[in-house]
C-alpha positions as CSV (number, residue, x, y, z in Angstrom):
1,M,177.9,265.0,27.0
2,P,180.1,261.9,25.8
3,E,180.5,262.4,22.3
4,P,179.4,258.9,21.6
5,A,175.9,259.4,22.9
6,M,175.4,262.4,20.8
7,L,175.4,259.8,17.7
8,F,172.0,258.1,18.9
9,V,170.0,261.4,19.4
10,L,166.8,261.1,17.8
11,P,165.9,264.2,15.3
12,F,162.8,266.0,16.6
13,P,159.8,265.3,14.1
14,A,159.0,268.7,12.5
15,I,155.4,268.7,13.2
16,D,153.6,272.1,13.1
17,P,151.3,272.4,16.8
18,T,148.9,274.2,14.3
19,L,146.8,271.4,12.6
20,I,144.9,273.8,10.1
21,Q,144.6,277.3,10.1
22,I,142.2,279.6,8.2
23,G,142.7,283.3,8.7
24,P,142.4,283.8,12.5
25,F,140.6,280.7,13.0
26,A,143.1,277.8,14.0
27,I,142.8,274.0,15.1
28,R,145.7,273.0,17.1
29,W,146.9,269.6,17.9
30,Y,146.6,270.2,21.6
31,A,142.8,271.1,21.5
32,L,142.1,268.5,18.9
33,A,143.6,265.8,21.3
34,Y,141.2,267.0,24.0
35,I,138.3,266.9,21.5
36,V,139.2,263.3,20.4
37,G,140.0,262.2,23.8
38,I,136.3,263.2,25.3
39,L,134.6,261.6,22.3
40,I,136.3,258.5,22.7
41,G,136.1,258.5,26.4
42,W,132.2,259.2,25.9
43,W,131.9,256.2,23.5
44,Y,133.8,254.0,26.0
45,A,131.5,255.1,29.0
46,K,128.7,254.2,27.0
47,R,130.1,250.9,26.4
48,L,130.6,250.2,30.0
49,V,127.1,251.4,30.7
50,S,125.5,249.2,28.2
51,N,127.4,245.8,28.9
52,T,125.1,243.9,31.7
53,A,127.3,241.5,32.1
54,L,129.7,243.7,34.1
55,W,127.0,244.9,36.7
56,G,125.2,241.9,37.7
57,P,121.5,240.8,37.5
58,A,120.4,244.7,38.5
59,G,122.0,246.0,35.7
60,A,124.1,249.5,35.5
61,P,122.6,252.0,37.8
62,M,122.6,254.7,35.2
63,K,121.6,254.5,31.3
64,P,123.7,255.5,28.5
65,I,121.4,258.6,27.8
66,D,123.1,259.7,31.2
67,I,126.3,259.3,30.0
68,D,125.4,261.7,26.8
69,D,124.0,264.3,29.1
70,F,127.2,264.0,31.4
71,V,129.6,264.7,28.6
72,V,128.9,268.6,28.8
73,W,129.2,268.6,32.4
74,A,132.6,266.6,32.0
75,T,133.8,269.1,29.2
76,L,133.3,272.0,31.4
77,G,134.8,270.1,34.3
78,I,137.9,269.2,32.6
79,I,138.4,272.9,30.7
80,L,137.7,275.1,33.8
81,G,139.5,272.8,36.2
82,G,142.2,272.1,34.4
83,R,143.0,275.6,33.4
84,L,142.4,277.1,36.5
85,G,144.5,274.4,38.2
86,Y,147.5,275.1,35.9
87,V,147.3,278.8,36.7
88,L,147.0,278.3,40.8
89,F,149.6,275.2,40.9
90,Y,152.1,276.2,38.2
91,D,152.2,280.1,37.6
92,L,150.0,282.1,39.5
93,P,152.2,285.2,39.5
94,M,152.6,285.3,35.9
95,F,148.9,285.4,35.4
96,L,148.0,287.8,38.3
97,A,150.5,290.2,36.3
98,A,148.5,289.3,33.1
99,P,145.3,287.8,33.9
100,W,144.1,288.0,30.1
101,Q,146.3,285.0,29.5
102,I,144.2,282.8,31.7
103,L,141.9,282.4,28.7
104,Q,145.0,281.3,26.2
105,V,144.9,277.8,27.1
106,W,147.7,277.4,24.6
107,N,149.8,279.3,26.8
108,G,151.1,276.7,29.3
109,G,148.2,274.5,28.9
110,M,146.2,272.4,31.4
111,S,146.9,270.7,34.5
112,F,145.6,267.2,35.1
113,H,145.1,267.5,38.8
114,G,142.9,270.7,38.3
115,G,141.1,268.9,35.5
116,F,140.8,265.8,37.6
117,L,139.3,268.0,40.5
118,G,136.9,269.9,38.0
119,T,135.5,266.6,36.9
120,V,135.0,265.0,40.4
121,V,133.1,268.1,41.0
122,A,131.1,267.6,37.8
123,M,130.3,264.1,38.5
124,I,129.2,264.7,42.4
125,L,126.8,267.6,41.1
126,F,125.6,265.4,38.0
127,A,125.0,262.2,40.1
128,R,123.3,263.8,42.6
129,S,120.9,265.7,40.0
130,R,119.7,262.2,38.6
131,K,120.1,260.3,41.9
132,I,122.8,258.1,40.5
133,P,125.1,256.6,42.8
134,T,128.3,258.7,42.8
135,W,131.1,256.1,42.7
136,S,129.4,254.0,40.2
137,L,129.3,257.1,38.1
138,I,132.9,257.8,38.7
139,D,133.9,254.1,38.1
140,V,132.4,254.6,34.5
141,V,134.4,257.8,34.0
142,A,137.7,256.8,35.3
143,P,138.5,254.4,32.5
144,S,137.4,256.7,30.0
145,V,139.7,259.5,31.1
146,T,142.7,257.5,29.9
147,F,142.1,258.3,26.5
148,G,142.5,261.9,26.9
149,L,145.8,261.3,28.9
150,L,147.1,259.6,25.9
151,F,146.4,261.6,23.5
152,G,147.0,264.9,25.4
153,R,150.6,263.6,26.4
154,I,151.4,263.0,22.4
155,A,149.9,266.6,21.8
156,N,152.4,268.0,24.3
157,F,155.2,266.0,22.2
158,I,154.0,267.5,19.0
159,N,154.2,270.9,20.8
160,G,157.9,270.4,22.2
161,E,156.5,271.5,25.7
162,L,156.9,269.6,29.0
163,W,160.2,268.1,27.7
164,G,162.5,265.7,30.0
165,R,165.5,265.9,31.7
166,P,169.1,265.5,30.0
167,T,170.2,262.1,29.4
168,D,172.2,260.1,27.1
169,V,170.2,257.1,26.3
170,A,169.7,256.1,22.8
171,W,166.4,257.7,22.2
172,A,167.0,261.1,23.6
173,I,165.8,264.0,21.4
174,I,166.7,267.4,21.0
175,F,163.8,269.8,21.5
176,P,163.7,272.9,19.5
177,N,162.5,274.8,22.3
178,A,164.8,273.8,24.8
179,D,168.5,274.3,25.3
180,G,170.0,271.9,22.7
181,Q,170.7,269.0,25.0
182,P,169.5,265.5,24.5
183,R,166.4,264.8,26.6
184,H,164.2,262.0,27.7
185,P,160.9,262.4,25.7
186,S,158.9,262.1,29.0
187,Q,155.5,263.4,27.2
188,L,155.6,259.8,25.5
189,Y,156.5,258.1,28.9
190,E,153.5,259.7,30.4
191,A,151.4,258.7,27.1
192,L,152.4,255.1,27.6
193,L,152.0,254.8,31.3
194,E,149.0,257.1,32.2
195,G,147.2,256.3,29.1
196,L,147.9,252.6,27.3
197,V,149.1,250.9,30.5
198,L,146.5,252.5,32.9
199,F,143.9,251.7,30.3
200,L,144.7,248.1,29.9
201,V,144.8,247.7,34.2
202,L,141.4,249.2,34.4
203,R,140.2,247.4,31.7
204,F,141.3,244.0,33.4
205,F,139.5,245.1,36.5
206,T,136.3,246.0,34.9
207,H,135.8,243.1,32.4
208,K,138.2,240.2,34.2
209,Q,137.5,241.0,37.8
210,L,134.0,242.7,37.3
211,R,134.9,245.4,39.9
212,L,132.2,247.7,38.7
213,R,130.0,245.7,40.9
214,Q,131.8,247.0,43.9
215,P,131.3,251.0,43.8
216,G,134.5,252.9,44.3
217,F,137.0,249.9,43.6
218,I,137.5,251.3,39.7
219,S,138.0,254.8,41.0
220,A,140.5,253.7,43.6
221,V,142.7,251.7,41.0
222,F,142.5,254.8,38.5
223,A,143.6,257.2,41.5
224,I,146.6,254.7,42.4
225,G,147.6,254.1,39.0
226,Y,147.7,257.7,37.8
227,G,149.5,258.6,41.0
228,L,152.1,256.2,40.5
229,A,152.7,256.6,36.9
230,R,152.9,260.4,37.2
231,I,155.2,260.1,40.1
232,F,157.5,257.8,38.1
233,S,157.2,259.7,35.0
234,E,158.3,263.0,37.1
235,F,161.8,261.5,37.6
236,F,162.6,261.8,33.9
237,R,160.3,265.0,33.5
238,E,162.2,268.4,33.5
239,P,160.3,270.7,36.4
240,D,158.7,273.7,35.0
241,I,161.2,276.5,35.0
242,Q,159.1,278.8,37.0
243,I,158.8,276.3,40.0
244,G,162.0,274.3,39.7
245,Y,162.7,271.5,42.1
246,L,160.7,271.5,45.8
247,S,162.4,270.3,49.1
248,G,164.2,267.2,48.6
249,G,164.2,267.1,44.9
250,L,160.6,266.7,44.6
251,T,158.5,268.2,41.9
252,M,155.1,269.8,42.0
253,G,153.6,267.0,39.9
254,M,154.9,264.6,42.5
255,L,153.5,266.6,45.2
256,L,150.2,267.1,43.8
257,S,150.0,262.9,43.0
258,L,151.1,261.6,46.6
259,P,147.8,262.6,47.9
260,L,145.7,260.9,45.1
261,V,147.7,257.8,45.9
262,I,147.0,257.8,49.6
263,A,143.6,258.7,48.8
264,G,143.1,256.1,46.3
265,I,144.7,253.3,48.7
266,I,141.8,254.2,51.7
267,L,139.2,254.2,48.8
268,L,140.7,250.8,47.7
269,V,140.3,249.3,51.2
270,V,137.1,250.5,51.8
271,A,135.6,249.5,48.2
272,S,137.0,246.1,49.0
273,R,135.0,245.2,51.8
274,R,131.7,246.4,49.9
275,P,129.8,242.8,49.0
276,V,130.1,242.0,45.2
277,A,126.9,241.9,43.4
278,A,125.9,238.3,42.4
279,A,126.9,237.2,38.5
């Protein structure tokens, strides 16, 4: 590493991953990020449903109370799907050797793609049980997910995990649990792209383009936006040590995000052909 570049390395903020601990009971930043993300996402989803101007004369095909009831389903989908996804996609041999560690969510964390699939299953089942158009429910939930992505990636940074690749950029950080090399704070890149930028893009389509009136359109934009943001961030993120690089320099994050982008493009084409509800 060139000597001048080391002058610009930023110190890693000394933030305890455990926010509060009373005896055996502990509240970790990672868990708090999920809780806050779900609560704010819940509030935002109800705002979308309540805003009649976004839906046309017929109004939203669901009520705010439906969102209240769906929160429990979504929470289960996120936690069960996210954890199961990490176990299956990222470190299955280790968990097969020590299956009790599956319940230790702080050990390895969660997989977005697993949580995404778990939430999709929850939305399909809930929509059918309430006779709500499935794509309209997904369109409401999709923008609300960005809050959890934002806070979750910040929590990854606080935990000093999922760090980036070695670099000599001026904002490089030496993570205490890594190997002492200055690295990209890729967790913050993902927080910015998957959280803030994706939220603003979806906000444009829901409030300016009024695309909630075309079921599936917002869902498609979310799938494409997240997939591209994740693939881009993977160029700066160090692959999980137990997996490393795949064929052609790809990473597991890229491999799992590519089908999401392809499916999003197909859905975008289909949704764009649907008639828009009159203003």
